N, C-alpha and C positions, 0 to 999 in steps of 0.2 A: 504494500500500500504506500503510495507516494505521499510526501509531505504536503503537497498541494491539496490532495484529497482530504487529508486529516484537517487542514485548516478550513476547508469548505464545510466539513462536518461540524466543526466548532462554530463557524459563523452562522450555521442554521439555528443555533440556540436563540439567536436574536429575532427569530420569527415569533417567539413567545410573546414579547411585549407588543409586537405588531398585531398579533391575533387578539390580545386583550383590548387594545385600542379600537380595533375594527368592530369587535362585538359590542362595546359600549356605544360606539358611533351609530351602529345599526338600530339600537333601541333607546338612544338618548332622550328623545322627545317624549317617550312613553314612560320613562322612569319617574317615580315620585321624587319630590324635593328632598325628602329624608328617607334613607334606605336602611333596612336591617343590616347590621354589620357583624354581629356576633350571635351565636346560638348556643343554648345549653345542650346537655347530653341527650335530651329528648327531642331536639330539633326546634325548640321554641326560641324566638328572637328575644334577646335581653339587652341589646345595645343597638343604637342607631347613629348614623352620620349623614351629612349632606352628600348628595350624589357626586359632587365635584371632589370631595375628600375621598369618597369610595373609589373613584377613578384613579386619583393620584396614588392611593394606597396600593391598588392592584397593579398599576404600572410600575411603582417603586419596587414591590416585591418581585415581580417578574424580571425587572431589569437587574435587581440584586443577584438573582439566580444566574442570569446570563453573564454578568460581570464575574461572579465567582467561578463559574464553569470555564469561562474564557481564560481567566488568570491562571487557573490550575492546569488546564489542559494544554495551553500553548507552551508550557515548560517541558512537555514531553516531546523529545526529538524523534524517538523511534516507537510509535504506538504499538502496543501488544495487547493481549486479551484484557488485561486489567484496565489499560487506558480506554479501550473501547467500551468496557463495562461501566466505567465511571462516566463516560460520555453518555451512554445509554441511560444511566441513572438520572443524569441531569435532564435528559429528554422526558423521562417519566415524571420527574418532579415538576417540570413546567406543565406537562399534560395534566397532572393531577391538580395543580393550582388553577389551571384554566377551567377544569371541570368543576371545581369548587366555586369559582367566580361565576361560571355560567349558572350553577344551581342557585347562587345568591340572587342573580338577576332574575331568574325564573320565579323565585319566591316573591320578589318585589313587583314583577309584572303580572303574574298569574296566580300567586298564592300557592304555588306548588311546593310540597315539602322538600326540605334539604336532603339531598342524596349524595353521601360521600363514602358509603360503605365499600363499594368496588374500588374507589380511588385509594382508600386507606390500605386495602389488601394489595393492590398493585404496587404502591410505594414500598410497602413492607417487603414484598417479594423481591423488588429491585435492590433494596438495601442488603437483603440476605445474600443475593447472588454476588454482589460486589465483595462482600465479606468472604464468601467461599472462594472466590477467585483470588482475592488478596492473600488468603492463608495458604492456598494450594499452589500458587504460581511462584516460579523462580526459587523453589526450595533447594534445588540441586540434589545430587545423589547422596545417599547415606555414606558417611565417613566411618572408618573403623573406630570403635570406641575404646580400644586399648591404648596404653601409653599416654594417659592423661597427664598433661603438664600443669594445668591450672584450671580452676573453676572460679568464675566471678558471677555475682548476682547484682542486678540493678533493679531495685524495688522502690515503691513509693506508697507507703501506708497512708499518708495524708491524702493522696489522690484517690486511694481506695475509698476512704470515708466520704470524700466529696462526691464520688460517683454513686455511692450507696444511697445518698439522700434522694435524688430523683427516682432511683429504683423503687424506694419505699412509696413515693408519691404515686408512681404509676400502678403499683400493686393496690394502693388504696382506691384508685380510680376503677380498677378492675371489678371491685365489689359493687360499684354504683352504675356501671354501664350495662343496659339490658340488651344491646344489639350484639349478636354473635360475631359478625365480621370485625367490629370495633374491638371486642374482647380479644380476638385472635391477634390483631395488630398490637394492642397494648401488651399482651402476653409476650409476644416476640420481642417487643422493645424492652420489657423488664428483664427478659432472659439475657439479651445482649448487654444491657447495662450492668447486670450482675456479673456476667462473664468478664467485662472490662474491669470491674472493681476487684474481682478475684485475681485477674492478671496483674493489676497494679500492686496488689498486696504480695503476691508470689514473686513478681518481678520477672525480668528477662534473665535467663541463665545462659552464660557464655562458657562453653567448654573448649579449652585449647588442647589440642593433641599434636603429635608429630605430623599428622596428616592434614591439619587445618583447624578451622573454627566452626563450631556448631552453636546456633542460636535457638533457644526454645523458651516456651512459657507454658505453665500448667501441664508440663509433660509432653507438650506437642512441639515437634521439631518445626521451626519456622524457616530455617535456612542453614545450609552447609556451604562453607567457603573453603575449597581446597587451598593449601598453602601456596601452591603454584599459581593461583589466580590473584594473590595479593601483590599489588604493585608498589603501593606507597601508603603510609599512614602517619597521622600526626594529631595531637590534641586539637580540639575545636570547640566552638560554642554553638549552642542550638537556640534559635530564636523562638520565644513563646508563640509567635505568630504562626509557626509551623505546626503547632499542636503537639499532642503527646500520645504515646502508645505506638502502634505500628503505623508509620507515616510514609508517604511518597508513592509515586507511580512512575512507570518508565524505568529509566536507568538509575534512579536514586531511591534509596529506601532507608528509613530510620527506625530504630528500635530504642525509644527514649521516653523517660519519665521525668527528666530534669533538663537543666540548661548547659550541662557540661558533658563531654564525652570525647570520642576519638573518631575522626573521619578517615575511612579506609577507601582507597582507590583500588578497584579490582579490574580484572579483564572484562567483567560484565557490567561495570558501572560503579556507583558510589554507595557505600554503606556507612551509616552513622550509628555507632554503639554508644548509647548513653551510659554514663557512670559518674559517680561523685568523685572518684579518684582516677582520672584519665591516665595518669602515669603508670598505674598498675596494668591497664589494658595495653599500653605501649610496651611495657616490659614483657608481658606474656607474648605479644606478637613478635618481639625481638627474639625470644627464645625459640618459638616454633620456626621462625625464618632461619635461625642458626642450624637447626636440625635438618632443614631442607638443603643446605649448601653442601 
């Protein structure tokens, strides 16, 4: 797939704001001056706003998704399955938001009930697919587990507690929502957030052997890097804007719960290993490189 095709696929995200603007333009004169803007779990409106503000909010949200998707995906030089999956997720997110906005307009125009169940299920499935691809892609082959030189752990108990709070909130919502598709979406969200909290508590485990480096969490192998693939490494800083956990698509990937670590250049791209003591990671890499010489 050419770089030009990839850029065109990203540019198509901007059809989202245009579609929202076109839909509002089609029904503008028929819309009431004040529109329902928020609904409770039973689908009853509990907040209203002027139609002009409703239009600006819808355009702003859709533009924010397009800007975010463009900023993230343009950094990918060689798109692979994960990159296309993330692009597809942004398409789904914009489609879901358009469906929700269309449902809000239909309520204001015709009094039709809000219908977002299928949209919630679709967005949940898209997110799950991206997670499966991210965990299963670029793992590399299994390395021999004998001759372990060092083991390091990079955990973040505080982040675990932070992630647990929204998990409890979602679980509380599960007891109040009567709609089955919404329950399924909330249940999936709760499970994902709980898994993220558990991963932050357990941390990333780095195992250094004479054969290379293995990265895992919660007993699941995330990636193996043969020592022959390691080209260069040095301590580096991680920007909070990059987020935490398993980060990156394309040729760059980060495993990080803090702002310090080691940046490793490999034959397959760049890997960032988070750690509060980067010098220990550098030392362990020095040792396995010495064994390979």
